[in-house]
C-alpha positions in Angstrom: 56.1 -45.8 16.9 54.5 -43.4 19.4 50.8 -43.9 18.5 48.3 -41.5 17.3 49.7 -37.9 17.1 47.3 -35.9 19.2 48.8 -32.6 18.2 48.2 -33.3 14.5 44.7 -34.6 15.3 43.7 -31.4 17.2 45.1 -29.2 14.5 43.4 -30.9 11.6 40.2 -31.3 13.6 39.9 -27.6 14.3 40.6 -26.8 10.7 37.9 -29.3 9.6 35.4 -27.9 12.2 35.6 -24.5 10.6 38.2 -22.6 12.6 36.8 -19.7 14.5 33.6 -20.2 16.6 30.9 -18.0 17.9 31.9 -16.0 21.0 31.4 -17.9 24.2 28.0 -17.2 25.8 26.4 -18.6 29.0 23.9 -21.4 28.6 20.2 -20.3 28.2 19.1 -22.4 31.2 20.4 -23.3 34.7 22.1 -26.5 33.6 22.8 -27.7 37.1 19.1 -27.2 38.1 17.8 -28.8 35.0 20.0 -31.9 35.5 19.2 -32.1 39.2 15.5 -32.1 38.5 15.7 -34.5 35.5 18.0 -37.0 37.3 15.2 -38.0 39.8 12.7 -38.3 37.0 15.0 -40.5 34.9 15.9 -42.8 37.7 12.3 -43.2 38.6 11.2 -44.0 35.1 14.1 -46.3 34.2 14.4 -48.1 37.5 18.1 -47.4 37.3 19.8 -46.3 40.6 23.1 -44.4 40.2 26.0 -45.3 42.5 28.0 -42.2 43.4 27.7 -38.7 42.0 26.6 -38.0 38.4 29.0 -35.8 36.3 28.1 -32.1 36.2 27.1 -30.7 32.8 29.9 -28.8 31.0 29.2 -26.0 28.5 32.0 -26.3 26.0 33.2 -25.2 22.5 34.1 -27.4 19.5 37.8 -27.4 20.1 37.3 -28.8 23.6 35.0 -31.5 22.2 37.7 -32.4 19.6 40.4 -32.7 22.2 38.1 -34.9 24.4 37.4 -37.3 21.6 41.0 -37.5 20.3 41.7 -38.8 23.8 39.0 -41.4 23.3 40.3 -42.5 19.9 44.0 -42.6 20.8 44.0 -45.7 23.0 41.5 -47.4 20.7 43.8 -47.3 17.7 47.0 -47.8 19.7 47.2 -51.6 19.1 46.6 -51.5 15.3 49.1 -48.6 15.0 51.8 -50.5 16.8 51.2 -53.6 14.7 51.3 -51.5 11.5 54.5 -49.7 12.7 56.2 -53.1 13.1 55.9 -53.6 9.4 57.9 -50.4 8.8 60.7 -51.4 11.3 63.3 -51.3 8.5 62.5 -47.7 7.6 64.2 -44.7 9.2 62.8 -43.7 12.5 61.3 -40.3 11.4 59.6 -42.0 8.5 58.1 -44.7 10.7 56.8 -42.2 13.2 54.9 -40.4 10.4 52.4 -43.3 10.6 51.2 -41.7 13.9 50.8 -38.4 12.1 48.7 -39.9 9.4 46.5 -41.6 12.0 46.3 -38.3 13.8 45.1 -36.6 10.6 42.5 -39.3 10.1 41.3 -38.8 13.7 41.3 -35.0 13.1 39.2 -35.4 10.0 36.6 -37.5 11.9 36.4 -35.4 15.0 36.4 -32.2 13.0 33.4 -33.4 10.9 31.5 -34.5 14.0 32.4 -31.4 16.0 30.2 -29.4 13.6 27.2 -31.5 14.4 27.3 -33.1 17.8 25.1 -31.5 20.5 26.2 -33.4 23.6 28.1 -36.4 24.8 28.9 -38.5 27.9 32.4 -39.8 27.9 32.8 -42.5 30.6 36.5 -43.0 30.1 36.5 -46.1 27.8 39.9 -47.9 27.4 41.4 -45.9 30.2 43.4 -47.9 32.8 43.0 -45.1 35.3 40.3 -46.2 37.7 40.0 -42.7 39.0 39.0 -41.3 35.6 35.9 -39.0 35.9 33.0 -39.4 33.6 32.3 -36.2 31.7 29.0 -34.9 30.4 29.4 -32.1 27.8 27.1 -29.9 25.8 28.6 -28.2 22.7 27.4 -24.6 22.9 27.9 -23.3 19.4 26.2 -26.3 17.9 23.2 -26.0 20.2 22.8 -22.3 19.3 23.2 -23.0 15.6 20.7 -25.9 15.5 18.1 -23.9 17.5 18.4 -21.1 15.0 18.4 -23.3 11.9 15.4 -25.4 13.0 13.6 -22.4 14.6 13.1 -24.1 17.9 13.5 -22.4 21.4 17.1 -22.8 22.5 16.2 -23.3 26.1 14.0 -26.3 25.2 16.6 -27.8 22.9 19.3 -27.5 25.7 16.9 -29.1 28.3 16.1 -31.9 25.9 19.7 -32.7 25.0 20.6 -32.5 28.7 18.0 -35.2 29.5 19.4 -37.4 26.8 23.0 -37.1 28.0 22.0 -37.4 31.6 20.3 -40.7 30.8 23.7 -41.9 29.5 25.4 -40.8 32.7 22.8 -42.7 34.7 23.2 -45.8 32.6 27.0 -45.9 33.2 26.6 -45.0 36.9 23.9 -47.7 37.5 24.9 -50.7 35.4 28.2 -52.0 36.7 28.9 -54.3 33.8 28.3 -51.7 31.1 31.6 -49.9 30.8 33.7 -53.1 31.3 31.7 -54.9 28.6 32.1 -52.0 26.2 35.8 -51.9 27.0 36.1 -55.7 26.3 34.2 -55.5 23.0 36.2 -52.5 21.7 39.5 -54.0 22.7 38.5 -57.3 21.0 37.5 -55.4 17.9 40.7 -53.4 17.6 42.8 -56.4 18.3 41.6 -58.0 15.1 42.0 -54.8 13.0 45.0 -54.5 10.6 46.0 -51.1 9.3 47.5 -50.7 5.9 49.5 -47.7 4.6 51.0 -47.1 1.2 54.7 -46.6 2.2 55.4 -44.5 -0.9 52.8 -42.1 0.3 54.8 -41.4 3.4 57.5 -40.0 1.3 55.0 -37.4 0.0 53.7 -36.3 3.3 53.6 -32.5 3.8 55.2 -30.7 6.7 53.4 -31.9 9.8 52.7 -28.3 10.8 50.7 -27.8 7.6 47.2 -28.7 8.7 45.6 -27.8 5.4 47.9 -30.1 3.4 47.4 -32.9 5.9 43.6 -32.5 5.7 43.7 -32.5 1.9 45.8 -35.7 2.0 43.5 -37.8 4.2 40.4 -36.3 2.7 41.5 -37.5 -0.7 41.1 -41.2 0.1 43.0 -44.3 0.8 46.3 -43.4 2.4 45.3 -45.3 5.5 42.9 -48.3 5.3 41.9 -51.2 7.5 41.2 -54.8 7.0 39.2 -57.1 9.3 38.0 -60.7 9.1 34.6 -62.1 9.9 35.6 -62.2 13.6 35.9 -58.4 13.7 32.6 -58.0 11.9 30.9 -60.2 14.4 32.3 -58.2 17.3 31.3 -55.0 15.5 27.7 -56.4 15.4 27.8 -56.9 19.1 29.2 -53.4 19.7 26.4 -52.0 17.5 23.8 -54.0 19.4 24.9 -52.7 22.7 25.3 -49.1 21.4 21.8 -49.4 19.9 20.5 -50.2 23.4 22.4 -47.4 25.0 21.3 -44.8 22.4 17.8 -46.1 21.9 17.1 -46.2 25.6 18.2 -42.6 26.0 16.0 -41.6 23.0 13.1 -43.4 24.6 13.7 -41.9 28.0 14.2 -38.4 26.4 10.6 -38.6 25.1 9.1 -40.1 28.2 10.7 -37.7 30.6 11.3 -34.8 28.3 7.6 -34.1 28.1 7.8 -33.0 31.7 10.7 -30.6 31.2 10.1 -29.3 27.6 7.2 -27.2 26.6 6.6 -28.4 23.0 8.3 -31.9 22.8 6.5 -33.0 19.6 7.7 -30.0 17.7 11.2 -30.5 18.9 11.2 -34.3 18.1 9.9 -33.7 14.6 12.5 -31.0 13.9 15.4 -33.2 15.1 14.5 -36.7 14.0 16.1 -36.6 10.6 19.2 -34.9 12.0 19.5 -37.4 14.8 19.5 -40.4 12.4 22.7 -39.1 10.8 24.7 -39.0 14.0 27.3 -41.5 15.2 30.2 -41.8 17.6 33.8 -40.8 16.7 34.9 -44.5 16.9 32.1 -45.7 14.7 32.8 -43.0 12.1 36.5 -43.8 12.1 35.8 -47.5 11.6 33.3 -46.7 8.9 35.8 -44.6 7.1 38.6 -47.2 7.4 36.4 -50.3 6.8 33.8 -49.0 4.5 30.9 -50.0 6.8 28.7 -46.9 6.4 25.7 -49.0 5.5 26.0 -51.1 8.7 26.2 -48.4 11.3 23.3 -48.3 13.7 20.9 -45.4 13.8 19.3 -43.8 16.8 15.8 -44.6 15.5 16.3 -48.4 15.5 17.3 -48.5 19.1 14.5 -46.2 20.1 11.9 -48.3 18.2 13.2 -51.4 20.1 12.7 -49.7 23.5 9.3 -48.3 22.5 8.2 -51.8 21.4 9.5 -53.5 24.6 7.7 -51.0 26.8 4.5 -51.2 24.8 4.6 -55.0 25.1 6.0 -55.6 28.6 6.1 -52.2 30.3 9.1 -50.4 31.8 10.0 -53.4 34.0 10.6 -55.4 30.8 12.9 -52.8 29.4 14.8 -52.7 32.7 15.7 -56.4 32.0 18.0 -55.3 29.2 20.4 -54.0 31.8 20.6 -57.1 34.0 23.9 -58.4 32.5 25.7 -58.5 29.2 23.8 -61.5 28.0 20.5 -59.7 28.5 21.4 -56.9 26.2 19.8 -57.2 22.7 21.9 -58.4 19.8 22.3 -56.3 16.6 19.6 -58.5 15.0 17.2 -58.3 18.0 17.2 -54.5 17.8 15.1 -55.0 14.7 13.0 -57.8 16.1 12.1 -56.9 19.7 9.7 -59.8 19.9 12.6 -62.1 19.5 14.4 -60.5 22.4 11.3 -60.6 24.6 11.0 -64.3 23.8 14.6 -65.0 24.6 14.5 -63.1 27.9 11.2 -64.7 28.8 9.2 -61.5 29.4 
């Protein structure tokens, strides 16, 4: 078993994302200048001090975003795929290897769906053994243009606002030394408990692996590949969601606090984007929700932001900075909804 088939994932993802994109155009603002100005404001507000250089903003298309996130998903599902492949050891080699193609089609479905919506992302290199991996900060050009047009908001303001959000993530990872290792540990623990199940008879009906449309129709249709997890996995998922709620909510809070200094009409932009923001999730979360049926448990941006807002209102920015002290200081999934419980536990 060779793991998730990246070629299939990229092919299915691009088909799911709608194929052809708008012609490439330059960003409507000086991204480097916006980020240089915002970085100082974010660091001052959050009391987070980056170590080393921050990643430069990249203006990319949907296909590039799909490829980036297939590389994120591939190592995450490697263990469950290898365990599942072991159960098909008695089958012929080519048939056994098709499990990787099915997983690739699932990853393509997920990344293709998200590629139509995501505006920006910071990818810190989770689950990469290469210590030299460079964190990337990307902005998805066609989606930013489409959202600005659909919501009737100025594109330059939207790009500045999203850049502040993603830059906050970059500063989080560059300033909090335990953050990436802790996320790595939790995701590895979660995936180590996950068991994938595949209907072996369905493998015999797989279409040609070069037929992206047929592969997409197959995985779209339902339960070809499913996952099972015990209570231990769900407990770890709760911890992942608690930490992700802090990461995302903190960026949303900072986006409003700092964004007012770089965006002309922040209130209008926030109102237009709030409902859309609440529906977003990471590729790994979406893949897990599809395999485990956990849609109702996935965190929303709004909950993490409300937690950060409440902490600052009660104890000031210094209190919120305590959430980044160490892994034990981060809020649990339950504490995201009860910031007063977190404040009491931390002793603020």
